[in-house]
N, C-alpha and C positions, 0 to 999 in steps of 0.2 A: 597510474599505479594504484591498485585497490588496497586500502588499509584493512587488514583483518586483525581485530582486537584479540588480545591473549585469550585463548580458550574458545574463541569464536570459530564457526565452521568456515571451511574454505570457500572461495568464490566459485569454485567448480563443483558441480554435483558429483556424488559418489559414482564410481563406475557401475553401469547397469541401470541407473536411475533414469527413467524416460523423461525427456525434456519437452516442454511445450514451446519454448523459445530459447535461442542460443545466439550469442554474439561473441565474436573474436576479433579483437583489434579494431573495433568499429570507430570510425572517425568521420566527422563532417565539418567542413570549413565553408565559410561564406566570405570569399575574398581573403582578407587577412585575419578574419575572425574565426577562431576555433570554437565551434558550438559543442562538439563532442570529441573527446580526445582519447582514442585507443581503448575503448571499453570492452572488457570481457565480462560476460554475464550469462549465467544459466538460470532458467526459470523451470523448476521441476513441475511435471504434469500433476494437476490436482491441487497445486498450491494457490494461495492468494497472496500475491506479491504487492507490497506497498512501495511505490517509487516516490522517494522524498527528495526535496532539495529546494533551495531558495529560488526565487524568480531568476531566470537566466542561467540556471544550472545545467540545462540540456535535457530535461526530462521529456518534453514534447518532441524535440528533435530525435531523441533516441526511439521513442514510440513510433514516430513516423517512419524511421528507417526499418524498424522491425516489421512494420505493416506493408512495406514496399511503397509507401507514399513519397518517400524521398530516397534517392539513390546515394549511398555512402561515398565519401571521397576515398576511403580505404577501408579494408576489413571485410568481414563477411557476416551474414546473419542467416538464421534458419528459423522457420515458423512451422510447428507441427511436423518437423522432419524434412521440410522442403526448403531449398535455397531461395532466399529473397534478395532481389525482386524477380529473379529469372523464373521461378516456379510459383509465383504468387497466386496464379489462377487455380492451382491445385490446393493451396492452403486456405485462401480467404473465404471460400464458401462455408467453412467451418468456424469462422471467426466473426464475432460481433464487436463493433468498435464505436466509441463516441470520443472523437478527438477534436479539440479546439472549438467545442460548441457545435450545436446542430445547425445545418443549413437547409431550410425548407422554403417552399414557395409561399410568399406572404398572403396571397389572396385565396389560397386553398385552405380547406378545413384541416384540422389535425388528422382526421380519418383519411381524407383524400390524399394528403401528403404521405401518410403511412402506406396506403394502398399502392402508390407509385413506387415507393421503396421496396415493398414486398414483391412487386412484379419483376424486379431485377434479381431476386434471390434464385439462384440456379437449383437449389435443393428444395424449393417450396413449389408444390404443384398449383396450377391455376385454380383448381376447385377448393384448395385449402387456404387460399389467400384471405378471404373474408373472415374466416374463423381465427386465423393466426393474428390478424390485425386487431380484432375485437379482444382477443385474449391478452395481447401485448398492452393495449390501452387500459384494460382493467388492471393489469399487473402493476402499472406505474401510476394508477390513480387518476387517469384522464378520461375514463369512460363517459362521465357526465359532460365534459367539455369537448368531446370529439368532433362535434358538429360546428364548433366555432372556428373562425378564420385564424390562421397562424399569426397574422400580424397583430391580433388582439390578445395574444398570449403574454403572460408575464414572463420574466426571465426564467423563473423556476419551472413554469409550464413548458416552455421551450426546451429546457433541459430534460424534463420528463419525456417529452416526445422523442428527443434524440435517443434517450435510453430505451424507449419502446422499440425504436428501429434496430437497436442492437440485440433485442430479445425476441425477434419475430419467430425464431425457431430454435431448437436446442443447439447449443454451440459447444465446441470443445475448448474454445478460448474466448474470453470476453475481455476487451481492453477499454478501460474507462479513464479518460483524461479529465481530472477535476469534475467528477460526476455530481458533486453536491453544490456546485457553483450556482448561486441564486436560489437555492432551496431553503425553505423554512425548516424548523426543527422536525416537523412531521415528515417532510420530504426527505430529510437526512436519515431519519429512522427507516423510511421505505427503502432507501438505497442500501442501508446496512442489512435489512431483511433480504433484499434481492441478492446481495453478494453472498449471504449465508446460504440461501437456496441454491445458488449456482455451485458453491463449494460442496454442499451436501449431495448434489447430483453428479459430482465428479469432474466438473469443469474447472479449468484453470482461469484465474482472474488476475489481471494486472491493473492496479489502481494507482493513478498519479494523483496526489492530494497534498494540500498544505495543512489539512486538519489532522494533527498528530494523534489526537484522542480517537478519531474515527479509525485511523490506520491501526492503532494499538488494539482497538476493539474488534477489528474484522480480519486482520491479515495474519498469515502464518509465516511469511518471509518479508524482508525489507531490503531495499537497495537505496543507499544514500548517495546522491550526486552533489558535487560542488564544482563550479567553474568548468563544467564539461567532463569531469573525471568521476569515476566511481570510487568513493572513499571507504565504503564498507557495504557488505552484503552478506546475507545468510538467514538462518532461521531466526525469527523475531525473539523467541524465548531465550535462545543461546546468546544472541547479541546483547540483550538486556542483562543477562547474568554476567557476561564478560565485561560489560561496560561500567561496572561499579565495584565497590568493595565495602567492607564493614558489616555491621550487624544492627538489626533492630531488636531492642530488648523491651519487652512489656513488663512494667513494674509499677506498683503504687508508690514506691520509695524513690521518686525521681531525684530529689535534692541529694539524698544520701548516695545514690548511684553516681551522680555527676561528681560529687566530692571524691568518691573512691577512685573513679576512673581518672580524673584529672591529677589526683595525687600520685597515681602510678605513671604519669607522663603520657596518658592517652588523650586523644582529641575526642570529645563527646559533646553532644548538645541535646536539648530537650526535643522530643518528637512532636511533630505537628499532627500525628494521627489521632483518631477519636479516642483510642485507648491510651492512658498515660504510659509514658516510657521514655527511653533515651535512644539516640543513634550514636553508635561508636564507629570510628573509622577503621578500627581493627576488628578481626573476627577470629573465632577459635574457642576451644573449650577453656583455655586459660583465662579468657575475659569473663566467662560465666563463673569460673572458680573464684576469681578475684572479687566479684560482686557478692557471691555467697559468703565468702570469708568476712566481708565487710557488713554482713547482716542485712543485705538487700534481698527482698523477696522477689525472685525472678519467676514470673508467670510464664513467659515464653521468650525464646531467643531464636532468631532466624537470620540467615544471611540476607543482607539488604539487596533488593532488586530495583534497578533503576527504572525510572519512567522513560518512555520514548522521548519525551521532550528534553530530558536531561542528556540522553545519549546523542540526540540530533544536534543540540547546541554544542556539545563537546566536539563532535566530529567536524561540524562546519566551521567552528572557530579555530580548531587546530590546523585546518587546511586552507584557511582564508589568507 
């Protein structure tokens, strides 16, 4: 059962909103182990969905079912309007994916590996393959290392080559399972740039990641998984707004503000932001009025917005 926080959007897209991916009652078991347990999920076309969850939460299994790589035990999935896995051949040419790390021939160069991958793309003409390969290598920062054997690549370089394979031609949907695994900060910035470019071009992106700061910086939507279940999903901004309460008050009179708020029975503490101020667990104009009557100079008051890390911790702890 998906948990929708108060004020958060529904797990289902609004009527008429086109979907890039859809799951209904999706379930996968391995013997007596339940990896994914009855998930309903809508991925709006053009969104960047961050799929979050602890290790073993079912993220990769869910992605594999959406891509037709694993047949579900129960339920149904659609990708770009086509039933999966039965109509996978109609959807997958428009999908680029990097799942569970790249697999390439160790004794071939990066370019030769990518040429072999490009030759299997049904929408890529034979004469266009060299140009597409060079462009993909340049895009992920591997142009200078393209002639080196894959076995000599670092983990980050292998990850970049896998990403290049997903970007050989324009895609309607790109699925990236832990794309920043093994990357240095510069590589992580490159992935963020590529996701922004894909989003700007109108593609849908699904990103599975444990880096919450990266998800918060790049994604428009999130889906939080825990123990095979979807515990929350929706637009990132709305979920963050619904996942917290209280108010941030910017004021130079921090001690006076704390005294006034606590005297009124409110919970308040000193802000850790760069600008001096206080955090109040209640919100509303009456809080500001109380401070003003106490002679506190209020420079700014705004509803407190949670960080994704706070929301993720709260959701996974509540359902563990």
